[in-house]
C-alpha positions as CSV (number, residue, x, y, z in Angstrom):
1,M,96.7,-24.0,-20.2
2,A,97.6,-21.9,-17.2
3,Q,94.9,-21.1,-14.8
4,Q,93.5,-17.5,-15.6
5,K,91.8,-15.5,-12.8
6,I,90.7,-11.9,-12.5
7,K,91.3,-10.5,-9.0
8,T,88.3,-8.7,-7.5
9,D,87.7,-6.6,-4.4
10,D,83.9,-7.0,-4.1
11,E,83.3,-10.3,-5.7
12,T,84.2,-13.7,-4.5
13,E,86.7,-16.0,-6.1
14,K,83.7,-17.8,-7.6
15,D,82.9,-14.6,-9.6
16,A,86.2,-14.5,-11.4
17,L,86.5,-14.8,-15.2
18,Q,86.6,-18.6,-15.0
19,S,86.8,-20.0,-11.5
20,N,88.2,-23.3,-12.5
21,G,90.4,-22.2,-15.4
22,K,88.5,-24.4,-17.9
23,R,87.9,-23.4,-21.5
24,V,84.6,-21.7,-22.1
25,P,82.1,-24.3,-23.6
26,M,81.1,-23.5,-27.2
27,L,77.9,-24.1,-28.9
28,C,78.0,-27.1,-31.3
29,G,81.6,-26.5,-32.3
30,T,81.0,-22.9,-33.3
31,K,82.6,-19.7,-31.9
32,Y,79.4,-19.0,-29.9
33,P,79.7,-19.6,-26.2
34,L,77.1,-22.1,-24.9
35,S,76.4,-19.6,-22.1
36,I,74.6,-17.2,-24.4
37,G,71.8,-19.7,-24.9
38,F,70.9,-19.2,-21.2
39,V,71.0,-15.4,-21.7
40,I,68.7,-15.5,-24.8
41,V,66.2,-17.8,-23.1
42,N,66.3,-15.5,-20.1
43,E,65.6,-12.4,-22.2
44,F,62.7,-14.1,-24.1
45,C,61.0,-15.1,-20.8
46,E,61.6,-11.8,-19.2
47,R,60.2,-9.9,-22.2
48,F,57.2,-12.2,-22.3
49,S,56.7,-11.6,-18.7
50,F,56.9,-7.7,-19.0
51,Y,55.0,-7.2,-22.2
52,G,52.3,-9.8,-21.3
53,M,51.6,-8.0,-18.1
54,K,51.7,-4.6,-19.7
55,A,49.3,-5.6,-22.6
56,I,46.4,-6.0,-20.2
57,L,47.3,-3.3,-17.7
58,T,45.1,-0.5,-19.1
59,L,42.0,-2.7,-19.1
60,Y,42.8,-4.0,-15.7
61,F,42.7,-0.5,-14.4
62,T,39.4,0.4,-16.1
63,S,37.6,-2.9,-15.6
64,F,39.0,-4.4,-12.3
65,L,39.9,-1.3,-10.4
66,H,37.2,0.8,-12.1
67,W,39.4,3.8,-12.7
68,D,38.4,6.3,-15.5
69,D,40.2,6.5,-18.8
70,N,42.5,9.5,-17.8
71,L,43.6,8.0,-14.4
72,S,44.2,4.6,-16.1
73,T,46.3,6.3,-18.8
74,A,48.2,8.4,-16.3
75,I,49.2,5.3,-14.1
76,Y,50.1,3.3,-17.2
77,H,52.5,5.9,-18.4
78,A,53.8,6.5,-14.9
79,F,54.8,2.8,-14.7
80,T,56.3,2.9,-18.2
81,G,58.3,6.0,-17.4
82,L,59.5,4.5,-14.2
83,A,60.7,1.5,-16.0
84,Y,62.9,3.7,-18.2
85,F,64.2,5.8,-15.4
86,T,65.5,2.9,-13.4
87,P,68.0,1.6,-16.0
88,V,70.3,4.4,-14.8
89,F,70.2,3.0,-11.3
90,G,70.7,-0.5,-12.6
91,A,73.8,0.6,-14.5
92,L,75.2,2.4,-11.4
93,I,74.7,-0.7,-9.2
94,A,76.2,-3.1,-11.7
95,D,79.2,-1.1,-12.6
96,S,80.0,0.4,-9.3
97,W,79.0,-2.2,-6.7
98,L,77.6,-5.7,-7.6
99,G,78.7,-6.4,-11.1
100,K,76.3,-7.4,-14.0
101,Y,75.7,-11.0,-12.8
102,R,74.7,-10.3,-9.3
103,T,72.7,-7.3,-10.2
104,I,70.6,-9.4,-12.7
105,I,70.1,-12.1,-10.0
106,Y,69.1,-9.7,-7.2
107,L,66.9,-7.4,-9.2
108,S,65.2,-10.4,-10.9
109,L,64.2,-11.6,-7.5
110,V,62.6,-8.1,-6.9
111,Y,61.0,-8.5,-10.4
112,V,59.5,-11.9,-9.4
113,V,58.1,-10.6,-6.0
114,G,56.5,-7.7,-7.9
115,H,54.8,-10.1,-10.3
116,V,53.5,-12.2,-7.5
117,V,52.2,-9.2,-5.5
118,K,50.5,-7.9,-8.7
119,S,48.9,-11.3,-9.4
120,V,47.6,-11.6,-5.8
121,G,46.2,-8.0,-6.1
122,A,44.1,-9.2,-9.0
123,I,42.3,-11.9,-7.1
124,P,38.8,-10.5,-6.2
125,T,38.4,-12.5,-3.0
126,V,41.6,-11.0,-1.5
127,G,40.6,-8.0,0.5
128,D,38.6,-5.0,-0.7
129,Q,39.1,-2.6,-3.6
130,Q,41.6,-0.4,-1.7
131,L,43.8,-3.5,-0.9
132,H,43.7,-4.4,-4.6
133,M,44.9,-0.9,-5.5
134,I,47.7,-1.0,-2.9
135,L,48.9,-4.4,-4.0
136,S,48.8,-3.4,-7.6
137,M,50.8,-0.2,-7.0
138,I,53.4,-2.1,-4.9
139,G,53.7,-4.8,-7.6
140,L,54.0,-2.3,-10.4
141,F,56.8,-0.4,-8.5
142,L,58.8,-3.6,-7.9
143,I,58.3,-4.7,-11.6
144,A,59.5,-1.3,-12.8
145,L,62.5,-1.5,-10.5
146,G,63.3,-5.0,-11.6
147,T,62.9,-4.6,-15.4
148,G,64.6,-1.3,-15.5
149,G,67.4,-2.4,-13.3
150,I,68.3,-5.4,-15.4
151,K,67.7,-3.7,-18.7
152,P,71.3,-2.3,-19.1
153,C,72.9,-5.4,-17.8
154,V,71.5,-8.5,-19.6
155,A,72.6,-7.5,-23.2
156,A,76.0,-6.3,-22.0
157,F,76.4,-9.5,-19.9
158,G,75.7,-11.6,-23.0
159,G,78.3,-9.5,-25.0
160,D,80.8,-10.2,-22.2
161,Q,80.7,-13.9,-23.0
162,F,82.5,-13.5,-26.3
163,E,86.3,-13.2,-26.8
164,E,87.5,-10.0,-28.3
165,E,88.4,-11.6,-31.6
166,N,84.8,-12.9,-32.0
167,V,83.4,-9.5,-33.2
168,R,81.2,-11.0,-35.9
169,E,79.7,-13.6,-33.6
170,R,79.0,-10.9,-31.0
171,S,77.2,-8.8,-33.6
172,K,75.0,-11.7,-34.6
173,F,74.3,-12.4,-30.9
174,F,72.8,-8.9,-30.5
175,S,70.6,-9.5,-33.6
176,I,69.3,-12.8,-32.0
177,F,69.0,-11.0,-28.7
178,Y,66.8,-8.4,-30.3
179,L,64.8,-11.1,-32.0
180,S,64.2,-12.8,-28.7
181,I,62.8,-9.6,-27.3
182,N,60.3,-9.2,-30.1
183,A,59.4,-12.9,-30.1
184,G,58.6,-12.7,-26.4
185,S,56.6,-9.5,-26.9
186,L,54.7,-10.9,-29.9
187,I,53.6,-14.2,-28.2
188,S,52.8,-12.6,-24.9
189,T,50.7,-9.7,-26.3
190,F,48.6,-12.3,-28.1
191,V,48.4,-14.9,-25.3
192,T,47.7,-12.9,-22.2
193,P,44.6,-11.1,-23.5
194,I,43.2,-14.6,-24.3
195,L,43.9,-15.7,-20.8
196,R,42.1,-12.6,-19.5
197,A,39.0,-12.7,-21.6
198,D,38.4,-16.4,-22.6
199,V,39.2,-17.9,-19.1
200,Q,36.6,-17.1,-16.5
201,C,37.5,-17.1,-12.8
202,F,35.8,-15.6,-9.7
203,G,32.8,-14.8,-11.9
204,G,34.6,-12.7,-14.4
205,D,37.7,-12.0,-16.6
206,C,40.6,-13.9,-15.1
207,Y,43.2,-11.1,-14.5
208,A,44.8,-13.2,-11.7
209,L,45.7,-15.9,-14.3
210,A,46.7,-13.3,-16.9
211,F,49.1,-11.8,-14.5
212,G,50.1,-15.1,-13.0
213,I,51.5,-16.6,-16.2
214,P,53.9,-13.7,-16.8
215,A,55.0,-14.2,-13.1
216,I,55.8,-17.9,-13.8
217,L,57.7,-16.9,-16.9
218,M,59.8,-14.5,-14.9
219,V,60.6,-17.3,-12.4
220,V,61.7,-19.5,-15.4
221,A,63.8,-16.6,-16.6
222,L,65.6,-16.4,-13.3
223,V,66.1,-20.2,-12.9
224,V,67.4,-20.5,-16.5
225,F,69.9,-17.6,-15.9
226,I,71.2,-19.1,-12.7
227,A,71.5,-22.5,-14.3
228,G,74.1,-21.1,-16.7
229,S,76.2,-19.7,-13.9
230,P,79.1,-22.2,-14.2
231,M,79.6,-21.3,-17.8
232,Y,79.6,-17.5,-17.5
233,K,82.4,-15.0,-17.6
234,K,81.7,-12.7,-14.7
235,Y,83.7,-9.4,-14.8
236,P,84.0,-7.4,-11.6
237,P,82.6,-3.9,-11.4
238,Q,84.9,-1.4,-13.2
239,G,83.5,1.9,-11.9
240,N,80.7,3.9,-13.5
241,I,81.5,6.6,-16.1
242,L,78.1,8.1,-15.7
243,F,78.8,8.7,-12.1
244,E,82.1,10.3,-13.0
245,V,80.3,12.5,-15.5
246,C,77.9,13.7,-12.9
247,Q,80.7,14.4,-10.5
248,C,82.6,16.5,-13.1
249,I,79.5,18.5,-14.0
250,G,78.6,19.0,-10.4
251,F,82.2,20.2,-9.6
252,A,82.2,22.6,-12.6
253,M,79.0,24.2,-11.5
254,T,80.0,24.4,-7.8
255,N,83.4,25.8,-8.8
256,R,81.9,28.4,-11.1
257,W,79.5,29.4,-8.4
258,K,82.2,29.8,-5.7
259,N,84.2,32.0,-8.0
260,R,81.4,34.1,-9.4
261,S,82.5,37.2,-7.5
262,R,86.3,36.8,-7.9
263,D,88.2,38.8,-10.4
264,I,89.6,35.9,-12.5
265,A,89.9,35.2,-16.2
266,K,86.7,34.0,-17.9
267,R,86.6,30.6,-19.4
268,D,85.3,29.6,-22.8
269,H,82.8,27.1,-21.5
270,W,81.2,26.5,-18.2
271,L,82.6,23.0,-18.1
272,D,86.1,24.4,-18.2
273,W,85.6,25.2,-14.5
274,A,86.3,21.5,-13.8
275,E,89.9,21.7,-15.0
276,E,91.2,22.0,-11.5
277,K,90.3,18.4,-10.8
278,Y,89.5,16.6,-14.1
279,P,91.6,16.0,-17.2
280,K,90.9,18.1,-20.3
281,Q,90.0,15.0,-22.4
282,L,87.2,14.0,-20.0
283,I,85.9,17.6,-20.1
284,R,85.9,17.7,-23.9
285,D,84.1,14.4,-24.0
286,I,81.4,15.7,-21.6
287,K,81.1,18.8,-23.9
288,M,80.4,16.5,-26.8
289,V,77.8,14.5,-24.8
290,C,76.1,17.7,-23.6
291,R,75.7,18.9,-27.2
292,V,73.9,15.7,-28.1
293,L,71.8,15.6,-24.9
294,F,70.7,19.1,-25.7
295,L,69.6,17.9,-29.1
296,Y,67.6,15.2,-27.4
297,L,65.5,17.7,-25.5
298,P,62.5,17.7,-28.0
299,L,62.6,13.9,-28.6
300,P,60.5,12.7,-25.6
301,M,57.5,13.9,-27.5
302,F,58.0,11.0,-30.0
303,W,57.8,8.5,-27.1
304,A,54.8,10.3,-25.7
305,L,53.0,9.3,-28.9
306,F,54.5,5.9,-29.4
307,D,53.7,4.5,-25.9
308,Q,50.1,5.3,-26.3
309,Q,49.7,2.1,-28.2
310,G,49.2,0.4,-24.8
311,S,46.8,3.0,-23.3
312,R,44.9,5.4,-25.6
313,W,44.9,3.1,-28.6
314,T,43.8,0.1,-26.5
315,L,41.0,2.2,-25.1
316,Q,40.1,3.3,-28.7
317,A,40.0,-0.4,-29.7
318,T,37.3,-1.1,-27.0
319,R,35.0,1.2,-29.1
320,M,35.5,-0.7,-32.3
321,N,34.0,-3.8,-33.9
322,A,36.5,-6.7,-33.6
323,D,34.6,-9.4,-35.5
324,F,36.7,-10.8,-38.4
325,G,34.2,-13.4,-39.3
326,G,34.4,-17.2,-38.9
327,G,34.0,-16.9,-35.2
328,F,37.4,-15.0,-34.9
329,V,37.2,-12.1,-32.6
330,L,40.3,-9.9,-31.6
331,Q,40.5,-8.7,-28.1
332,P,41.2,-4.9,-27.8
333,D,44.5,-5.5,-26.0
334,Q,45.6,-7.9,-28.7
335,M,46.0,-5.1,-31.2
336,Q,49.4,-4.4,-29.7
337,T,50.6,-7.7,-31.3
338,I,50.6,-5.9,-34.6
339,N,53.5,-3.7,-33.5
340,S,55.7,-6.7,-32.7
341,I,54.8,-8.4,-36.0
342,L,55.5,-5.3,-38.0
343,I,58.9,-4.7,-36.3
344,L,60.0,-8.2,-37.3
345,V,58.8,-7.5,-40.9
346,F,60.1,-3.9,-41.2
347,I,63.7,-4.5,-39.9
348,P,64.8,-6.7,-43.0
349,I,62.8,-4.4,-45.3
350,F,64.6,-1.3,-44.1
351,D,68.0,-3.0,-43.8
352,L,67.9,-4.9,-47.1
353,G,65.7,-2.7,-49.2
354,I,65.0,0.9,-48.2
355,Y,68.4,1.9,-46.7
356,P,70.5,0.4,-49.7
357,L,68.1,2.0,-52.1
358,T,68.7,5.5,-50.6
359,T,72.4,4.8,-50.8
360,K,72.2,3.8,-54.4
361,C,70.2,6.9,-55.3
362,K,72.8,9.0,-53.5
363,L,70.3,10.5,-51.2
364,N,72.3,12.3,-48.5
365,L,70.0,11.4,-45.6
366,T,71.9,12.3,-42.4
367,E,70.8,10.8,-39.1
368,L,69.2,14.0,-38.0
369,L,67.3,14.5,-41.3
370,M,66.1,10.9,-40.9
371,I,64.7,11.7,-37.4
372,I,62.8,14.7,-38.9
373,I,61.3,12.5,-41.6
374,I,60.3,9.9,-38.9
375,I,58.7,12.7,-36.8
376,I,56.6,13.7,-39.8
377,I,55.5,10.0,-40.3
378,I,54.4,9.8,-36.6
379,I,52.5,13.1,-37.0
380,L,50.6,11.3,-39.8
381,A,50.0,8.3,-37.6
382,F,48.3,10.5,-35.0
383,D,46.8,13.3,-37.0
384,V,45.4,11.4,-39.9
385,A,45.0,7.9,-38.7
386,S,44.4,7.9,-35.0
387,A,42.3,11.1,-34.9
388,A,40.3,10.1,-37.9
389,V,39.5,6.7,-36.4
390,G,38.8,8.3,-33.1
391,L,36.4,10.7,-34.6
392,S,34.6,7.9,-36.3
393,T,34.2,5.9,-33.2
394,Q,32.4,8.8,-31.6
395,K,29.4,8.2,-33.8
396,S,28.2,5.5,-31.4
397,V,29.2,7.4,-28.2
398,I,27.0,9.7,-26.2
399,A,28.7,12.4,-24.2
400,E,28.1,12.3,-20.5
401,P,25.6,14.9,-19.4
402,G,27.1,17.9,-17.6
403,A,25.8,20.2,-15.0
404,R,22.0,20.9,-15.4
405,E,21.9,18.5,-18.3
406,S,20.1,15.2,-18.6
407,Y,19.1,12.6,-21.3
408,I,15.8,10.9,-21.9
409,Q,14.4,8.4,-24.4
410,I,10.8,7.2,-25.0
411,L,9.9,3.5,-25.0
412,N,6.4,2.9,-26.3
413,L,5.1,-0.5,-25.2
414,R,1.5,0.2,-26.3
415,P,0.0,-1.4,-29.4
416,D,-0.6,2.0,-31.0
417,R,1.3,5.2,-31.8
418,V,1.9,7.9,-29.2
419,T,3.0,11.5,-29.4
420,V,5.0,12.9,-26.5
421,N,5.4,16.7,-26.0
422,L,7.5,18.6,-23.5
423,P,6.6,22.3,-23.7
424,G,9.6,24.6,-23.8
425,Y,12.2,22.0,-25.0
426,G,12.7,23.0,-28.6
427,H,12.5,21.1,-31.8
428,D,13.1,17.6,-30.3
429,F,9.5,17.6,-29.2
430,P,6.8,16.7,-30.0
431,L,8.2,13.1,-30.5
432,T,6.1,10.5,-32.3
433,M,6.7,6.8,-31.4
434,E,5.3,3.7,-33.1
435,S,4.5,0.7,-31.1
436,Y,7.7,-1.0,-29.8
437,Q,9.7,1.3,-32.2
438,D,13.4,1.6,-31.4
439,P,14.2,5.0,-30.1
440,E,16.4,6.8,-32.6
441,K,18.3,8.8,-30.0
442,Y,18.4,10.2,-26.5
443,V,17.1,13.7,-26.2
444,K,19.2,16.1,-24.2
445,L,17.3,18.1,-21.6
446,N,18.7,21.5,-20.4
447,L,17.4,21.8,-16.8
448,A,16.7,25.0,-14.9
449,S,18.3,23.5,-11.8
450,E,20.1,20.4,-10.6
451,S,16.7,18.7,-10.1
452,E,13.5,19.6,-11.8
453,V,10.0,18.2,-12.1
454,L,9.0,17.9,-15.8
455,T,5.5,17.3,-17.1
456,F,5.2,15.2,-20.3
457,E,2.0,15.7,-22.5
458,I,1.1,12.4,-24.2
459,R,-1.4,11.9,-26.9
460,Y,-2.6,8.3,-27.8
461,G,-5.5,7.8,-30.2
462,T,-8.1,10.4,-29.2
463,H,-6.9,10.6,-25.6
464,N,-4.5,12.9,-23.8
465,K,-2.5,12.3,-20.6
466,S,0.1,14.2,-18.5
467,C,2.9,12.5,-16.6
468,S,5.2,14.3,-14.2
469,H,8.5,13.1,-13.1
470,S,11.5,14.5,-11.2
471,I,14.5,14.6,-13.5
472,K,18.0,15.0,-12.0
473,S,21.0,16.6,-13.5
474,R,23.8,14.4,-15.0
475,E,21.4,11.4,-15.3
476,S,19.8,9.5,-18.2
477,Y,16.3,8.1,-18.2
478,S,13.9,6.0,-20.2
479,L,10.2,7.0,-20.1
480,V,8.3,3.8,-20.5
481,L,4.7,4.1,-21.8
482,S,2.5,1.0,-21.4
483,Q,-1.1,0.0,-21.5
484,E,-2.9,-0.5,-18.3
485,G,-6.4,-1.7,-19.2
486,S,-7.7,1.0,-21.6
487,N,-5.4,3.7,-20.0
488,L,-1.8,4.7,-20.5
489,H,0.7,4.1,-17.7
490,C,4.0,6.1,-17.4
491,K,7.1,4.8,-15.6
492,L,10.6,6.4,-15.4
493,L,13.7,4.2,-15.5
494,E,17.3,5.3,-14.8
495,D,19.6,4.4,-17.6
496,I,23.4,4.0,-18.1
497,I,24.7,5.7,-21.3
498,L,28.4,5.1,-20.9
499,K,29.9,2.7,-23.4
500,P,30.5,-0.8,-21.9
501,E,34.1,-1.6,-21.2
502,K,36.4,-3.8,-23.4
503,G,33.9,-3.9,-26.2
504,Q,31.4,-5.8,-24.2
505,A,27.6,-5.3,-24.4
506,R,25.3,-4.1,-21.6
507,I,21.9,-5.6,-21.2
508,R,18.9,-5.2,-18.9
509,I,15.6,-7.2,-18.9
510,L,12.3,-5.2,-18.8
511,N,9.4,-7.4,-17.7
512,A,6.3,-6.1,-19.5
513,H,4.3,-9.2,-18.5
514,T,1.7,-9.4,-15.6
515,Q,3.7,-12.1,-13.7
516,D,7.1,-12.2,-12.2
517,M,9.7,-14.1,-14.1
518,N,13.3,-15.4,-13.7
519,V,15.5,-14.8,-16.7
520,T,18.8,-16.4,-17.7
521,L,20.8,-15.3,-20.8
522,G,23.8,-17.4,-21.7
523,H,25.8,-17.8,-18.5
524,V,24.3,-14.7,-16.9
525,D,21.5,-14.9,-14.4
526,F,19.4,-11.8,-14.2
527,G,17.4,-13.2,-11.3
528,M,13.8,-12.6,-10.6
529,V,12.3,-9.6,-12.5
530,P,9.0,-8.4,-11.0
531,A,6.0,-7.9,-13.2
532,N,4.4,-4.8,-14.6
533,I,7.2,-2.7,-16.2
534,T,10.1,-3.5,-13.8
535,S,13.6,-3.6,-15.0
536,S,16.5,-5.9,-13.9
537,E,20.0,-4.6,-13.2
538,Y,22.4,-4.1,-16.1
539,Q,24.6,-7.0,-16.9
540,L,27.7,-7.2,-19.1
541,L,28.0,-9.9,-21.8
542,E,30.6,-10.7,-24.4
543,R,29.6,-10.3,-28.0
544,G,27.7,-13.3,-29.4
545,I,24.3,-14.7,-30.4
546,Y,22.4,-15.5,-27.2
547,T,19.6,-17.9,-26.4
548,G,18.2,-17.9,-22.8
549,R,15.2,-18.9,-20.8
550,S,12.5,-17.1,-18.7
551,R,10.7,-19.0,-16.0
552,I,7.2,-18.1,-15.0
553,G,5.9,-20.2,-12.1
554,G,7.3,-23.6,-12.9
555,T,7.3,-23.2,-16.7
556,D,10.4,-22.4,-18.8
557,Y,10.1,-20.4,-22.0
558,T,12.9,-20.1,-24.6
559,L,14.2,-16.5,-25.0
560,E,16.0,-15.7,-28.3
561,A,18.0,-12.6,-27.8
562,G,19.8,-12.8,-31.1
563,L,23.1,-10.9,-31.7
564,I,24.5,-8.9,-28.8
565,D,27.1,-6.7,-30.5
566,F,30.2,-4.9,-29.5
567,G,29.8,-1.9,-27.3
568,A,26.0,-1.7,-27.5
569,T,23.5,-1.3,-24.6
570,Y,20.2,-3.2,-25.0
571,T,16.8,-3.2,-23.2
572,I,15.2,-6.6,-23.8
573,I,11.5,-6.2,-23.2
574,A,9.8,-9.5,-22.2
575,V,6.3,-9.1,-23.5
576,G,4.8,-12.5,-22.6
577,P,4.8,-16.2,-23.5
578,E,3.5,-17.5,-26.8
579,G,3.6,-21.3,-26.9
580,S,7.0,-22.4,-25.6
581,T,8.7,-19.1,-26.5
582,M,8.9,-15.8,-24.7
583,V,8.1,-13.0,-27.0
584,I,10.6,-10.1,-26.7
585,R,11.3,-6.7,-28.2
586,K,15.0,-5.6,-28.2
587,T,15.9,-1.9,-28.2
588,E,19.4,-0.7,-28.9
589,D,19.7,2.1,-26.5
590,I,23.4,2.8,-27.2
591,K,24.4,1.9,-30.7
592,A,26.9,-0.8,-31.3
593,N,30.5,0.0,-32.4
594,V,30.3,0.8,-36.1
595,V,34.0,1.2,-37.0
596,H,36.0,-2.0,-37.6
597,I,39.1,-2.5,-35.5
598,A,41.0,-3.2,-38.7
599,W,41.0,0.6,-39.3
600,Q,43.6,0.8,-36.6
601,A,46.0,-1.0,-38.9
602,P,47.3,2.2,-40.7
603,Q,48.2,4.0,-37.5
604,Y,50.1,0.8,-36.2
605,I,51.9,0.5,-39.6
606,L,53.0,4.1,-39.5
607,M,54.0,4.0,-35.9
608,S,55.9,0.7,-36.2
609,A,57.8,2.0,-39.3
610,G,58.6,5.1,-37.3
611,E,59.8,3.1,-34.3
612,V,62.2,0.9,-36.4
613,M,63.6,4.0,-38.1
614,F,63.7,6.1,-35.0
615,S,65.2,3.6,-32.6
616,I,67.9,2.4,-35.0
617,T,68.8,5.9,-36.2
618,G,68.8,7.3,-32.7
619,V,71.0,4.6,-31.3
620,S,73.3,4.9,-34.3
621,F,73.5,8.7,-33.9
622,S,74.2,8.3,-30.1
623,Y,76.9,5.8,-30.8
624,S,78.6,7.8,-33.6
625,Q,78.6,11.1,-31.8
626,A,79.8,9.8,-28.4
627,P,83.5,9.6,-27.4
628,A,84.6,6.0,-26.7
629,T,84.3,6.5,-23.0
630,M,80.9,8.1,-23.1
631,K,78.8,5.7,-25.3
632,A,77.0,4.3,-22.3
633,V,76.3,7.8,-21.0
634,L,74.6,8.8,-24.3
635,Q,72.7,5.4,-24.4
636,S,71.4,6.2,-20.9
637,G,70.3,9.7,-22.1
638,W,68.5,8.1,-25.0
639,L,66.6,5.8,-22.6
640,L,65.7,8.8,-20.5
641,T,63.8,10.3,-23.5
642,V,61.4,7.4,-23.3
643,A,60.8,8.0,-19.6
644,F,60.2,11.8,-20.1
645,G,57.9,11.0,-23.0
646,N,55.6,9.0,-20.7
647,V,55.7,12.0,-18.2
648,I,54.3,14.2,-20.9
649,V,51.4,11.8,-21.5
650,I,50.6,11.8,-17.8
651,I,50.5,15.6,-17.7
652,V,48.2,15.8,-20.8
653,A,45.9,13.0,-19.6
654,K,45.3,14.7,-16.3
655,A,45.3,18.3,-17.4
656,A,43.5,18.2,-20.8
657,Y,39.9,17.2,-20.4
658,M,38.9,16.5,-24.0
659,S,37.7,13.7,-26.2
660,Q,40.1,11.1,-27.3
661,W,40.3,12.1,-31.0
662,A,40.8,15.8,-29.9
663,E,43.6,14.6,-27.6
664,F,45.3,12.8,-30.6
665,L,45.1,16.0,-32.6
666,L,46.7,17.9,-29.7
667,F,49.6,15.4,-29.5
668,A,50.1,15.7,-33.3
669,A,50.2,19.5,-33.0
670,L,52.7,19.3,-30.2
671,L,54.9,17.0,-32.2
672,L,54.7,19.3,-35.2
673,A,56.0,22.1,-33.0
674,V,58.7,19.8,-31.8
675,C,59.6,19.0,-35.4
676,V,60.1,22.6,-36.2
677,I,62.2,23.2,-33.1
678,F,64.3,20.1,-33.7
679,S,64.8,21.0,-37.4
680,I,66.3,24.3,-36.3
681,M,68.5,22.6,-33.7
682,A,69.6,20.0,-36.3
683,Y,70.5,22.7,-38.9
684,F,73.0,24.2,-36.5
685,Y,74.4,20.9,-35.2
686,T,77.9,20.1,-36.5
687,Y,78.7,16.4,-36.7
688,V,81.9,15.4,-34.8
689,D,84.4,12.6,-35.0
690,S,85.5,11.7,-31.5
691,S,88.7,10.1,-32.9
692,Q,90.1,13.6,-33.4
693,F,90.7,13.7,-29.7
694,M,92.7,10.4,-29.5
695,D,96.2,12.0,-29.8
696,E,95.3,14.9,-27.5
697,D,94.1,12.3,-25.0
698,K,97.4,10.6,-25.1
699,E,99.2,13.8,-24.5
700,E,96.8,14.7,-21.7
701,K,97.7,11.5,-19.8
702,E,101.4,12.1,-20.2
703,T,101.4,15.7,-19.0
704,A,98.6,15.5,-16.4
705,K,99.5,16.6,-12.9
706,P,97.8,17.8,-9.7
707,P,96.8,21.4,-9.4
708,P,99.1,23.8,-7.6
709,P,98.9,23.7,-3.8
710,E,96.9,27.1,-3.6
711,D,94.1,25.6,-5.5
712,I,93.7,22.4,-3.5
713,H,91.2,24.0,-1.1
714,L,88.6,23.9,-3.9
715,T,88.0,20.2,-3.6
716,T,89.5,16.9,-2.5
717,I,91.8,15.6,-5.1
718,D,90.7,12.3,-6.7
719,K,93.9,10.2,-6.9
720,Q,92.5,8.0,-9.7
721,T,92.3,11.0,-12.0
722,Y,96.1,11.3,-12.1
723,M,97.1,7.7,-12.2
């Protein structure tokens, strides 16, 4: 067999089609090149790396960097949006400069560096909080550049390994390739939350390890890809049609602007002003693309809702009960695993069941009509499912006090009933409390100023007493009433009413004994708690049944705390020893999460079904409506709808200060408006068949010639246009 070599300008002889002229190794005697195995393993590891890191990203922002929900959501979607903007640049680099192979190698190195920087930034002992934030942002930028840059290259590079006659094998390769993407996503979104929550390092959740494992997988992806180098077909860069499209559009706009005041014949379409330089077939193709891209304008709203699975839906899960019994507890960030599972389930269901059934029933479901149906499904996912669940989770949440507002609860540690009155504060007072009774709720106080001294009138038995305390705006308090001899003693404690993060529980120890004591609960040491109604600092614990100890002097006493539940805040009142046990009273200051996390399943089912239909229908529509030379351009436009969708979330998260369930309703309403607009646009859209221009394109090439000399001053002639 004669040696076959492709001549290149920018790549070395090593990067030719086959540098040594040997036959391409096949996989086990099939028509599948052995090289695709390296590509598939590379994609699996890369997707594991990306989705594993992304699964825990929102909780990393809220728990490690201590950002609020809105900022965390905004940065999460800014990263996701950037990851879908950069494929355009990756395609430009690969097609116009480096070629696919070297683009994958170089940008994978950037990818690895980003993961390493991100992992180092998650080590608590490395610098201060500001350094952690800087390293995290640098790491995320490099990861977005790496993953987006190689996104348009890897699948196409795998397709390049097949001979033209192996169309069937190439089609199956893309199915396997898509399977590897979802397999990597499925495993990583389940494993990395376990590494985060179940492995303790540096005294808390091990984010450094949870980010480090994806970094290692990305190194493996790069090593495996390089290992297959001798077997690859490596085509040189062929020029980028997207760049040519942008040049043509830019020239048309510039030419039209320059001739706006000249008395010349009008043209049917603004793109016709590019005819001085570019062939008519290219201009016709761009017109077709522009019509479809115009139709895409409302579609980013779909992705604005879809990508909230990793942000708002994860935050929603932290306010839910995740106990499935038998000791199995699902982490909030593991719920994203459902999406990967459902995609793997829904694809064969739609391909083998639903789509053939619609064909058999002769339902004329055009691609645009399908997209409208999908949008309605997503509205249901957000309006009915997400908002309903979000509203239910608010039952255990207390809104933060605003300006001139404060909260207070009464803790009665006396052996008898007390009645507390606060003149001028409405129907919530007087408030009667039994001995050690759980307070039913915090009472909101509307203050006359930012700080006010309030006098509480307390009746116990036949006695009355007044207690005056300074109450500040935007704060929460517990008024603790205890017995001091035969008298009543008042003490005001500052509380935290925010829900604990990640579904954890928040606990403090209140020492109602007459001696100091050291308290340990599980692995958490509360330290020494002084006597006579003194409180420890709050500590965060994972859900579980806890047994601890309290030490008074040199004697240890068993402390049975019982169940510490999801999302609750407890005050454990240590009354005093009785035998070998410390007698306690436990108050649930903030109620535990009452809605089970399984109630998120309907919204995930609806969203995943919508994703499968939307992605497949959208890609199919883009492919069918694009001229042969413009398919990559429309696919790039389709990816950009994802990027702009994340931009919408950023804007809403930072501009609309509202509760989570209300925000879900807002997004559903916006998508409903988009559905109406898109329906009108789809009604007037005329499906086209790009093959109708084939004959005209042939004629165009035969008759094309440079413009007359008098028009050359408009631009520099591109010789390649007329070759």
